[in-house]
Structures are given as structure tokens and as C-alpha cells.
N, C-alpha and C positions, 0 to 999 in steps of 0.2 A: 504494500500500500504506500503510495507516494505521499510525502508530506509537503505542505506549502512552505516555501522558503520564508525565513524570518529576517526582518531587517534589523540593523544595528542602530540603537539609540545613541546619538552623538550630541554632546554638549558643545554649543557654539559660543564664541566670544561675543559679549554684548556689543562691542564696537563694530562688528560686522553688520549689525542691524541699525545701530545708531552711532554715527561717527561723532556727533556733538550732543552733549547732554542737554544744554538749554535750547538749542535750535531744533533738535530732532526727538530726543527721548521725552522731554517734558511735554511738548505738544501731543505726542502719541498717548502718554499716560492720561492727559487731561481730557481725552475723548470719553464720552459718556459710557460706552461699552467697557472700556478699560478700567474706569473708576468703579463701575459696577462689579467687575471681576475682582478687583482689589478689595472692595467692601465685603463681598461674599467670602473671600478667602479669610478675612479677618473676623468675620461674624458680626460686622457692623451693619447699621442701617445704611441705606443708599447714601452715597457721597454726592453732594450737589456742588458743582464747580462754581466758585466765586471769581477766581481769576488766576492767571499764571504770572510769574515774575511780579508778585504783589509787593508794593513798597512797604517796608517796615523801617521807618527812620531813614538812615542812609543805606540800608541794605534791601534785598529783595528775597522773599521766600519763593521757592520754585512753584508750588501750587497751594492755593488757599481754597478750602472747601468748607461746606457746612453740612451738618446732619442734625437730627432732632435733639442732640445734646449740646450743640453750639458749634464753634469754629474748629476746623481741623486743618493742620498744616502738614504738608508732605514735602520732604526734602530728599533729593535724589543724588546718588553717586554711581557712576558707571565704573566703579573701581572698589578696592577694599576701603573700609571706613578709616577716617583719620580724626585727630583731635579737633581740627578746625571745624568740621561739620558737627561734632558734638556740641561745641560752643554755639554754633549757628542755630541749632534747633532750640536750644534753651533761650537764646536771644529772641528768636522769632515767636516762640510760645508766649514769652512775656509781652512782646510788642503787640500782638494781636489778641491777647487774652484767650489763647487756644484751650480747648477742653481735651483735645487728642492730638498727639504728635506721632507721625508715621515717618520713619527713616528708611528709605530704600537704598540698597547698595548691592554691588556684585557679591561681596562677602563681608562678614563682620569680624573684626578683631575680638579676641576673648575679653580684652579690657573694656571694650565698648558694650559688649553684651552684659557684662557685670555692672557697668554704669547704669544702663537702662533698667536692669532688674532692680538695682538699688533705688532708682527713682520711683519705680512702680510700688516698691515696698514702703517707701517713706514719704510719699506725697499723699495728698488727700484724695477722696473719691472724685474730686473735680478735675483731675488731670491724669490722662493715661498715655503711656508710651508704647509704641510698637516698633520692632525691628523686622524688616522684611528683605530677604535676599531675592533678587530677580534672576531667573535663569532662562536661557534659550536652548531649545532642543530641536533636533531634526532627525528624521529617519531617511537615509539615502538622499534623494534629490527633492524630498518633500519641502514645503515652505517651513521656515523657522517658526516655532511655537513658543510663546513666553509662558513661564510658570513662576508663581509667587510662592516662596517658602517662608513661613512665619518662624522667626528665630526667638523673638521676645514679644510677649503680650501680657497685659495686666492680669493679675490673679484677682479677678473681681470678687469672687466669693470670700477670699481671705480678707481683702481690703475692706469690703463693705461690712463683713462680720465684725472686724475689729472696731470699726468706727461706730457701728450700731451698738456694740457692747459698751463703748465709752459713753455714748449718748443716752443709754437706757435709764441711767439714774435720774436724768432730768427730763426725760420724754414724758409728755402727758399721756393719759389713756387714749385720747383721740389720736395723737400722733402714732402711738403704738399700733392702734387698730388700722390706721391708714397704711403703715408700713407692711403689716401683715396682709392687708387686702391686696396691695400691688404685688407683693411677693407671691401670694396665692394665684393671682391672675397670670403672672408670668409663668409659673409652674403649670397652670392649667393649659395655657396656650402651647407650651412645649410638649406636654403629654398628648395633646390633641393633634400635634403636627401642624399647627396653624402657621400660615405664612407671615403673620404679623410679628413685628419686632418692636418690643417696648424698650424704654430706657431702663436703667438700673432702678430697682425699687427704692424709694426714698420716703421718709415720713412726712408727706405733704398731701394736699388734696387733689393733685393731678399727676399724670404721667404722660409723656409726649410720644408721638409716633410721626415718622417722616411722611411728607406729602409731595415730595418731588420738586420743591422750589425753596430757595433760601428765604427766610423771613416769614414763611407760612408753614404751619404744621397742624396735625390733629392733636387734640388733647383729650384724654379720658379723665373725667372728674368725678369726685364724690363730695356730696354736701351733707354733712351729718345733721346740721340744724334743720335743713329743709327736707331731709330724708329722701334724697334722690341721687341717682347717678346720671352722668351725661357724657355726650361725645360732641366735641366742637371743632370747628375750623378756627384756628387762632391766627390772626394776621398781624404781624409785628414787623412791618416792612417800611422802607422809606416812603413808599407810595400807598400806605395802608388804606387811607380814606378813598382814594381813587380806585383801588383794587376792590374794596368792599362795594362801592357803588356799581362797578361793572358786574359783579356777581349778583347784586340785588336786582339788577335789571332782568336777570334770568330766574328770579325767585320762583315764579309759577312753575316753570319747567323743572327746576331743581327739586322742588317739593313733590311734584308729580312723580318724578323718577324715583325718589326715595320713598314715596308713599308715606310721608311724614310731614308734620308741621314744625318748622324751625323758628327759634327766636333769633331775630336779626338785630344785633346790637352794634351800632356804629360807634357808640361811646364818644360823643363829640368833644368831651372834656379831656379825653386821653389820646394817646397815640395809636394804640392797638384797637382792633375790631374783633368781634366774635360772632360766630354763627353756630347755634347750639341746638341739639336734640336731647330731650330728657326722657328718662325712665322714672316716673313718679312712684311714690309709695315703695321706696327702696331704702329702708333704714340700714345703715352700716352695722348697727349693733346686732342685727339678725344674721349671724354667721351661717346659719343653716341655708339661707337664701343666696349665699355668695356664688355658688355655681350658676344660678339663674342670672345673677348680675354679670358674671363673667361671659356667659353666652350672649347676653344682650349687647355688651360692650364690643365683643368681637364682631357680631353682625352689624352693629352700627358703624364700627370703624371700616369694615369691608365695604359697606354700602356707600358711606360718605367718601371714601377714597375713590371708588369707581366713578362717582358722580362729579366730585370736585376736582380730582387730579387733572383731567384733560382741560378743564376750564381754567384752572389756575395757571397751568403752563402756557395757555393762550393769552393770558392777561398782558396788556401793554405795560 
């Protein structure tokens, strides 16, 4: 019995695909499909491009993105890591107020891996560091294929657990219940195999989900006083009011597609705007009903994402 021939997997130098880091690699990585691949590799929500060669004082960060947790900086090296870039990522993170730092390189020195692991262990839950090696592979004469290899990522469970333990002594019963609720919802979504990705559970009345554009996101909310849970489009953009009005012009169509009545809150005295759907009669204290709340929140998030996402991307 004859056997089909097997090809040989060959690793290719990055410089064969991208001769110049700023002029070729950065524009390639900044494409939506490649940012999506990177986000999926890291287990992050979608990365929304803000800009390339973004100014930070007298310097420029290679790529600035946003996700539902805030600003994300990406610094690239088509070579082995060096001390200069370690200093750069710290400078850029401080300069833009980043929540996540992604350092891509051909390979990482042991000392730099240790430095990023140290930062993940000793910074707060507000800042995460990732180290990612990029590789190029080819079989025979096939096109070169990129691959991301995660070298360092934050230990979210350990970090969050340590911080929650420290805060437990001063956390009110309401905050404790909020933290337990969002932790439970995240676990419920993962067990169900849901495509939704939530932010890290925190002791607050909301948790955010990406919606495909910087400055706009979904927010799941709980209101203990009014005994309801909700799902909202939260617009906190430079053009918040104009964007809200463009969406409000489509109010009838949006509500018909959702088969739901929404509260449209322009909030004229503030910068942000909100478009909200509620599930009434949902006291957070009734923990036996949490699975029902979880299911409603997931359905509301999926529905609002499907209806609002294309409209938000089309906004001027």
C-alpha cells in the first residue's frame, strides 16, 4: 500500500516576509484579521485599532488598540528582545494609560521573560503584560504562514484572588455579592461554551463586553436597589452625542429587530450616552435565580451585539 509523501515543516526568517519593521510588519499586524488572530491567541476580546506609530510624548508606540478593558499597546521587534524595548513598553504604558501591554518579538531573552513575569506578579489587576514570539513556517513551496507563540501572560486567577482577598475585609455585602455574581456569570458562560467574552470579574455593578469600535461597548449591569439586571450600549466617544442621535434615528427598526423596548438616555449633562434593556423583578439577593439572570444577560448581549454592531461600525 503506497503512502502519500509528507512535506517538511520549515521555519523561515521573519525578514524574508518583512524587511522593515515599521514600514512592513506593523502595517501587516494592524490589519483587522491579524489583530483578531493575535487577540484569539491571547484569549483577549477583539482588539480595535486606534492607530499605528501613535505619538507618546517625543516617542511613538508601534500600535495602539483598545478593547473592552481600555487601551492596549503593542510593541514589535523582528529580532531577539533587548533592554531598550523593555524600557519603551513601560514608557508607552505610562504615557497612554494602557491596561494591557503586548510585546512581540522573534525570540525573548530569559531576563526579559523574568521581567514581564515579575511585573505581572507585582502590578495590580489594572495592568497586564504579554510576551509573544512570532514565527513563520512553510511546507515546501507553500506560502509562508505566521504563528503566534505566547511566552508570558498574566496569571489572572492568582492576581485577582490575591487582590480580592486583601479587599475582602473592607468589601461591603453588596460588593461581595456583585463580585460573586460576575464570577458566576463568567463561569456559566465558559461551561456553556458561549462565544461571549467578559472582562475580569470585579466588585462593581457592571461588567463590559466589546462591541467592535473604540469608545463604544456593551455593559451588563445589576441594580440591587431597583432589583433588576440590564444590558446596555454605552457610548463614551469623542462624538458621543452625534453617534447617539444617529442611532436614535433608527430607534423603531432597532427595537423591532430586538423585539424589545429600550431606554434611550442621551444624558445631556454628561459626556456619555446609554441605550438600555432591562430585566425587571430580578433581585440580586435571590441567588437561586442567578442562572435565569445569566441566561437573560447572554441572550440580551447576543441580540444587542447582532443589532448594534453593524450600525455602530457604520457611524460617521
